[in-house]
C-alpha positions in Angstrom: -0.1 3.7 41.8 -0.4 6.6 39.4 -1.9 6.2 36.0 -2.0 9.0 32.8 -4.5 7.3 30.0 -3.9 8.7 27.1 -7.7 9.4 25.8 -8.7 10.3 22.4 -12.0 10.7 22.5 -13.4 7.4 21.6 -14.7 4.2 23.4 -11.2 2.3 23.2 -9.3 4.9 25.2 -12.4 6.0 27.3 -13.1 2.2 28.5 -9.2 1.5 28.9 -9.3 4.4 31.6 -12.8 3.2 33.1 -11.1 -0.7 33.4 -8.0 1.3 35.2 -10.1 2.7 37.4 -12.3 -0.3 38.2 -9.1 -2.7 39.0 -8.1 0.1 41.9 -5.5 2.7 39.8 -5.4 6.7 40.4 -6.3 7.6 37.1 -6.9 10.7 35.0 -6.8 11.1 31.5 -5.5 13.3 28.8 -5.5 14.3 25.5 -2.8 15.1 23.0 -4.1 18.2 20.8 -2.5 18.2 16.9 -4.1 18.4 13.9 -7.2 16.4 13.2 -8.2 16.6 17.1 -11.1 18.5 16.7 -13.7 20.0 20.2 -15.8 17.5 19.4 -13.5 14.8 20.8 -12.0 17.3 23.5 -14.7 17.1 25.0 -16.0 13.5 24.8 -12.6 13.2 26.4 -13.3 15.3 29.2 -17.0 14.2 29.5 -15.5 10.8 30.3 -13.3 12.1 32.6 -16.3 13.3 34.9 -18.0 10.6 34.5 -15.4 8.1 36.0 -14.5 11.4 38.4 -10.7 11.6 37.1 -8.9 14.9 36.5 -8.6 16.1 32.9 -5.5 17.4 31.0 -4.7 18.8 27.6 -1.8 18.7 26.5 -1.0 20.8 23.0 1.6 18.6 21.0 0.2 20.4 17.5 4.4 22.4 16.7 5.8 18.8 17.8 3.5 17.1 15.8 4.0 19.0 12.3 7.5 18.8 12.4 8.1 15.3 13.7 5.2 13.2 11.5 3.0 15.3 9.1 6.7 17.2 8.1 8.2 13.5 7.9 4.4 11.8 5.9 5.2 15.1 3.2 8.5 14.2 2.4 7.9 10.7 2.3 5.3 10.7 -0.6 8.0 13.3 -2.2 10.1 10.5 -2.2 7.9 8.0 -3.7 7.3 6.2 -0.4 4.6 5.7 1.2 4.3 6.0 5.2 2.6 4.8 8.0 2.0 7.7 10.2 0.8 5.5 13.1 4.2 4.1 13.8 6.1 6.7 13.9 4.0 8.7 15.7 3.3 5.7 18.3 7.6 5.6 18.9 7.4 9.9 19.3 4.5 11.2 20.5 2.0 9.1 22.5 5.0 6.7 24.1 7.8 9.6 23.8 6.7 12.8 24.4 3.3 11.9 26.5 5.2 9.4 28.3 8.3 12.0 29.6 5.3 14.6 30.1 3.3 12.4 32.7 6.5 11.1 34.1 7.6 14.6 34.9 3.8 15.1 36.4 4.4 12.0 38.7 2.6 9.7 36.8 3.9 5.8 37.5 2.5 4.6 34.3 0.6 5.6 31.1 -2.2 3.6 29.1 -3.7 3.4 26.0 -6.5 1.7 24.2 -4.8 0.0 22.0 -5.3 -3.9 21.4 -2.1 -5.7 22.5 -0.7 -7.4 25.4 2.5 -6.9 27.4 3.8 -10.0 29.3 6.8 -9.8 31.7 8.8 -12.7 31.4 12.3 -13.4 33.3 12.9 -9.2 33.6 11.8 -8.1 29.8 9.3 -6.5 28.6 6.9 -9.0 25.8 4.5 -7.1 23.3 2.4 -9.7 22.4 -0.6 -10.3 19.6 -3.8 -8.7 21.6 -7.3 -10.9 21.8 -9.3 -9.2 19.0 -9.1 -10.0 15.3 -7.9 -6.3 14.6 -5.2 -6.3 17.2 -2.7 -3.3 16.9 0.4 -5.3 17.9 1.5 -4.4 15.1 1.3 -0.2 15.3 3.4 -0.9 18.4 6.8 -2.4 17.1 9.3 0.2 17.6 8.5 0.5 21.6 11.8 -0.3 23.9 11.7 -1.8 27.1 11.9 1.6 28.9 8.5 2.2 27.5 6.8 -1.1 27.8 8.0 -0.9 31.6 5.6 2.3 32.4 2.7 1.0 30.0 -0.3 -0.7 30.9 -2.7 -2.1 28.2 -5.8 -3.2 29.6 -7.6 -4.5 26.3 -5.7 -6.6 25.4 -7.5 -9.6 26.3 -10.9 -8.4 25.1 -12.6 -7.8 21.8 -13.7 -4.9 20.0 -17.7 -6.0 20.7 -16.3 -6.5 24.5 -14.9 -3.0 24.8 -18.1 -1.6 23.6 -20.4 -3.8 26.0 -17.8 -3.0 29.1 -18.1 1.0 28.0 -22.0 0.5 27.4 -22.4 -0.6 31.4 -20.2 2.1 32.6 -22.8 4.9 30.4 -19.5 6.0 28.3 -20.8 8.8 25.4 -17.9 7.1 23.0 -20.0 3.4 23.6 -21.5 3.8 20.1 -19.1 5.9 17.8 -17.5 5.4 15.5 -14.7 7.8 14.1 -12.4 6.5 11.9 -9.7 7.4 9.4 -7.0 6.0 7.3 -5.2 9.5 8.5 -5.7 10.4 11.7 -4.4 14.2 11.0 -6.3 14.3 7.7 -10.6 13.7 9.1 -11.7 15.9 6.2 -10.3 15.2 2.9 -7.9 12.2 1.5 -4.3 12.2 1.2 -3.6 13.6 -2.2 -5.9 16.5 -1.8 -3.7 17.2 1.1 -0.6 17.3 -0.9 -1.4 18.5 -4.0 -1.5 22.2 -1.7 2.0 21.4 -0.5 3.6 19.5 -3.2 4.3 20.4 -7.1 3.0 18.2 -9.2 6.0 17.0 -11.5 5.0 14.8 -14.3 6.1 11.6 -15.8 6.3 8.7 -17.7 4.1 5.2 -16.8 6.4 2.0 -18.1 4.7 -1.3 -18.4 7.2 -3.9 -16.8 9.3 -4.0 -19.9 10.3 -0.7 -20.0 7.9 0.3 -22.8 6.3 4.1 -22.3 2.3 3.5 -22.3 1.1 6.5 -20.3 1.6 9.7 -18.3 1.3 10.4 -14.6 0.2 13.3 -12.5 2.9 13.5 -9.8 4.2 10.2 -8.1 3.0 11.2 -4.7 -0.7 10.1 -6.6 0.6 6.3 -6.2 1.3 3.2 -4.2 2.4 0.2 -4.5 -0.7 -2.2 -5.7 -3.0 0.7 -6.5 -5.6 -0.5 -9.5 -7.9 2.9 -9.6 -7.2 5.9 -10.6 -3.9 4.9 -12.7 -6.0 6.4 -16.0 -4.1 3.9 -18.5 -6.6 0.9 -19.6 -5.8 -2.3 -21.1 -7.5 -5.9 -21.7 -7.0 -6.4 -17.9 -6.4 -4.2 -15.4 -2.7 -2.2 -14.4 -1.5 -2.1 -10.9 1.3 -0.3 -9.8 4.1 -2.5 -9.4 7.1 -0.5 -8.9 7.9 3.7 -8.2 10.8 5.4 -9.1 11.4 8.4 -8.1 15.0 9.2 -9.2 13.3 9.0 -13.0 10.2 10.6 -11.5 8.5 7.2 -12.9 5.9 4.6 -12.2 5.7 0.8 -13.5 2.3 -0.8 -14.1 1.8 -4.8 -14.7 -0.9 -7.1 -14.1 -2.0 -8.6 -10.5 0.3 -11.5 -10.1 3.2 -8.6 -10.5 2.1 -7.0 -7.6 3.2 -10.2 -5.9 6.8 -10.1 -4.2 9.1 -12.8 -2.0 11.6 -9.9 -1.1 12.7 -6.9 0.7 15.2 -5.0 2.1 14.1 -3.3 5.6 16.0 0.0 7.3 15.8 1.6 10.8 15.3 -1.4 12.8 14.4 -1.6 16.2 14.0 -5.4 18.2 11.7 -5.3 21.2 13.9 -8.1 23.0 17.5 -9.1 22.0 17.6 -11.6 18.9 21.3 -13.5 18.0 22.1 -11.3 14.5 24.9 -13.9 13.5 22.8 -16.3 12.1 19.4 -16.1 9.5 15.8 -15.7 11.9 12.7 -17.4 11.8 9.9 -15.6 12.3 6.3 -15.1 10.9 6.0 -11.2 9.7 3.9 -9.0 8.0 4.6 -6.2 5.2 1.5 -3.9 6.7 -1.0 -4.2 9.3 -4.0 -5.9 7.0 -1.8 -8.6 5.9 -1.8 -12.0 7.3 1.5 -12.9 9.2 3.6 -15.2 6.8 6.5 -17.9 7.7 10.1 -16.0 7.0 13.9 -16.2 7.0 15.7 -12.4 8.5 19.5 -11.9 8.2 20.8 -9.1 9.8 23.4 -7.0 7.7 24.7 -3.7 8.8 21.8 -2.3 10.7 19.7 -3.9 7.9 17.4 -6.4 7.6 16.7 -8.4 4.1 13.7 -10.2 4.4 12.4 -13.4 2.6 9.2 -15.0 2.5 8.5 -18.5 1.3 5.1 -16.8 -0.1 5.1 -13.9 -2.8 3.3 -11.3 -0.1 0.9 -8.9 -1.9 2.4 -5.0 -2.6 5.3 -5.0 -0.8 6.0 -1.1 -0.3 9.0 1.1 0.5 8.0 3.1 3.5 5.6 0.7 5.1 6.5 -1.2 8.0 8.2 -4.9 7.9 6.9 -6.5 11.5 8.2 -10.3 12.5 6.8 -12.4 15.5 8.1 -15.8 16.9 4.3 -17.3 18.0 2.5 -14.6 19.5 5.4 -11.8 20.6 6.7 -9.5 18.6 10.2 -9.3 18.2 10.6 -6.4 16.2 10.7 -5.0 12.4 12.3 -1.8 10.0 11.2 0.2 7.3 11.1 -0.9 4.2 13.3 0.4 2.5 13.3 -2.0 -1.0 11.8 -4.1 -2.6 14.1 -7.0 -4.2 11.4 -9.5 -6.3 
């Protein structure tokens, strides 16, 4: 069976390729080139392929990435939302364009270094949480059955430290590499610096939670829900952003307890496995990657989901994803469009 591994030059994807080669698969590696992928990444990926004695391919996805990921990122911040580009990239690039390219080249499967698992049961491909404490199933909730049927996730049963140890045994160059940034296509600058060169700054009012103007903001794209630093106003207690109003170009702030909310509306839903939308769904859910799973009830109406958490959640943020789990299985999720209460 021919498998094409998406190689970033990092330890995770490199080790995934090594494990598949060790298991007897006909493996090749490919690096996707777009903004944020530098020559060092490409050379490391090539080096991995040389060590493992597998073919290397380079796919230039720069134009498509710009149109689908970066432009969406910009437009979301313009709209007062905080996007998660990894979620969209996984759907459209890694498991969309990359998978299509692999199939055109005659590969049977693709593989990545994500910390998550795929289990087949009763004809369904189930996406499950990985073993590592920082497992990554949250980022993969937009995949479908067709994509999962063509995907290997070799690292799902390993921890990060176990993966590094395997990489050392294979003498992979990325075994000790720790390259990471919040936004992959912005390796050298933060997102606000990037946006300042693109989005015109429109100052506007900062209100307290009662609607009293207490300051002026420097453009809504500089703020996100739950933010405490760099708001530009002071009080007896720290202020936190509790709402962004793009229609009126306004920011609302409050105290720490005001950031916690219990309910939201999500749109652009995707469910990996069939669910009964006619009745409320009891799930474990999280509203961002670093958030813990928390009990919630999901009511689906007209292709949107109303989500009610049993306990208040920190900084529920429009533009981020809410992801639903049943035990360790990902059911699906959607993009948060509105915070209710």
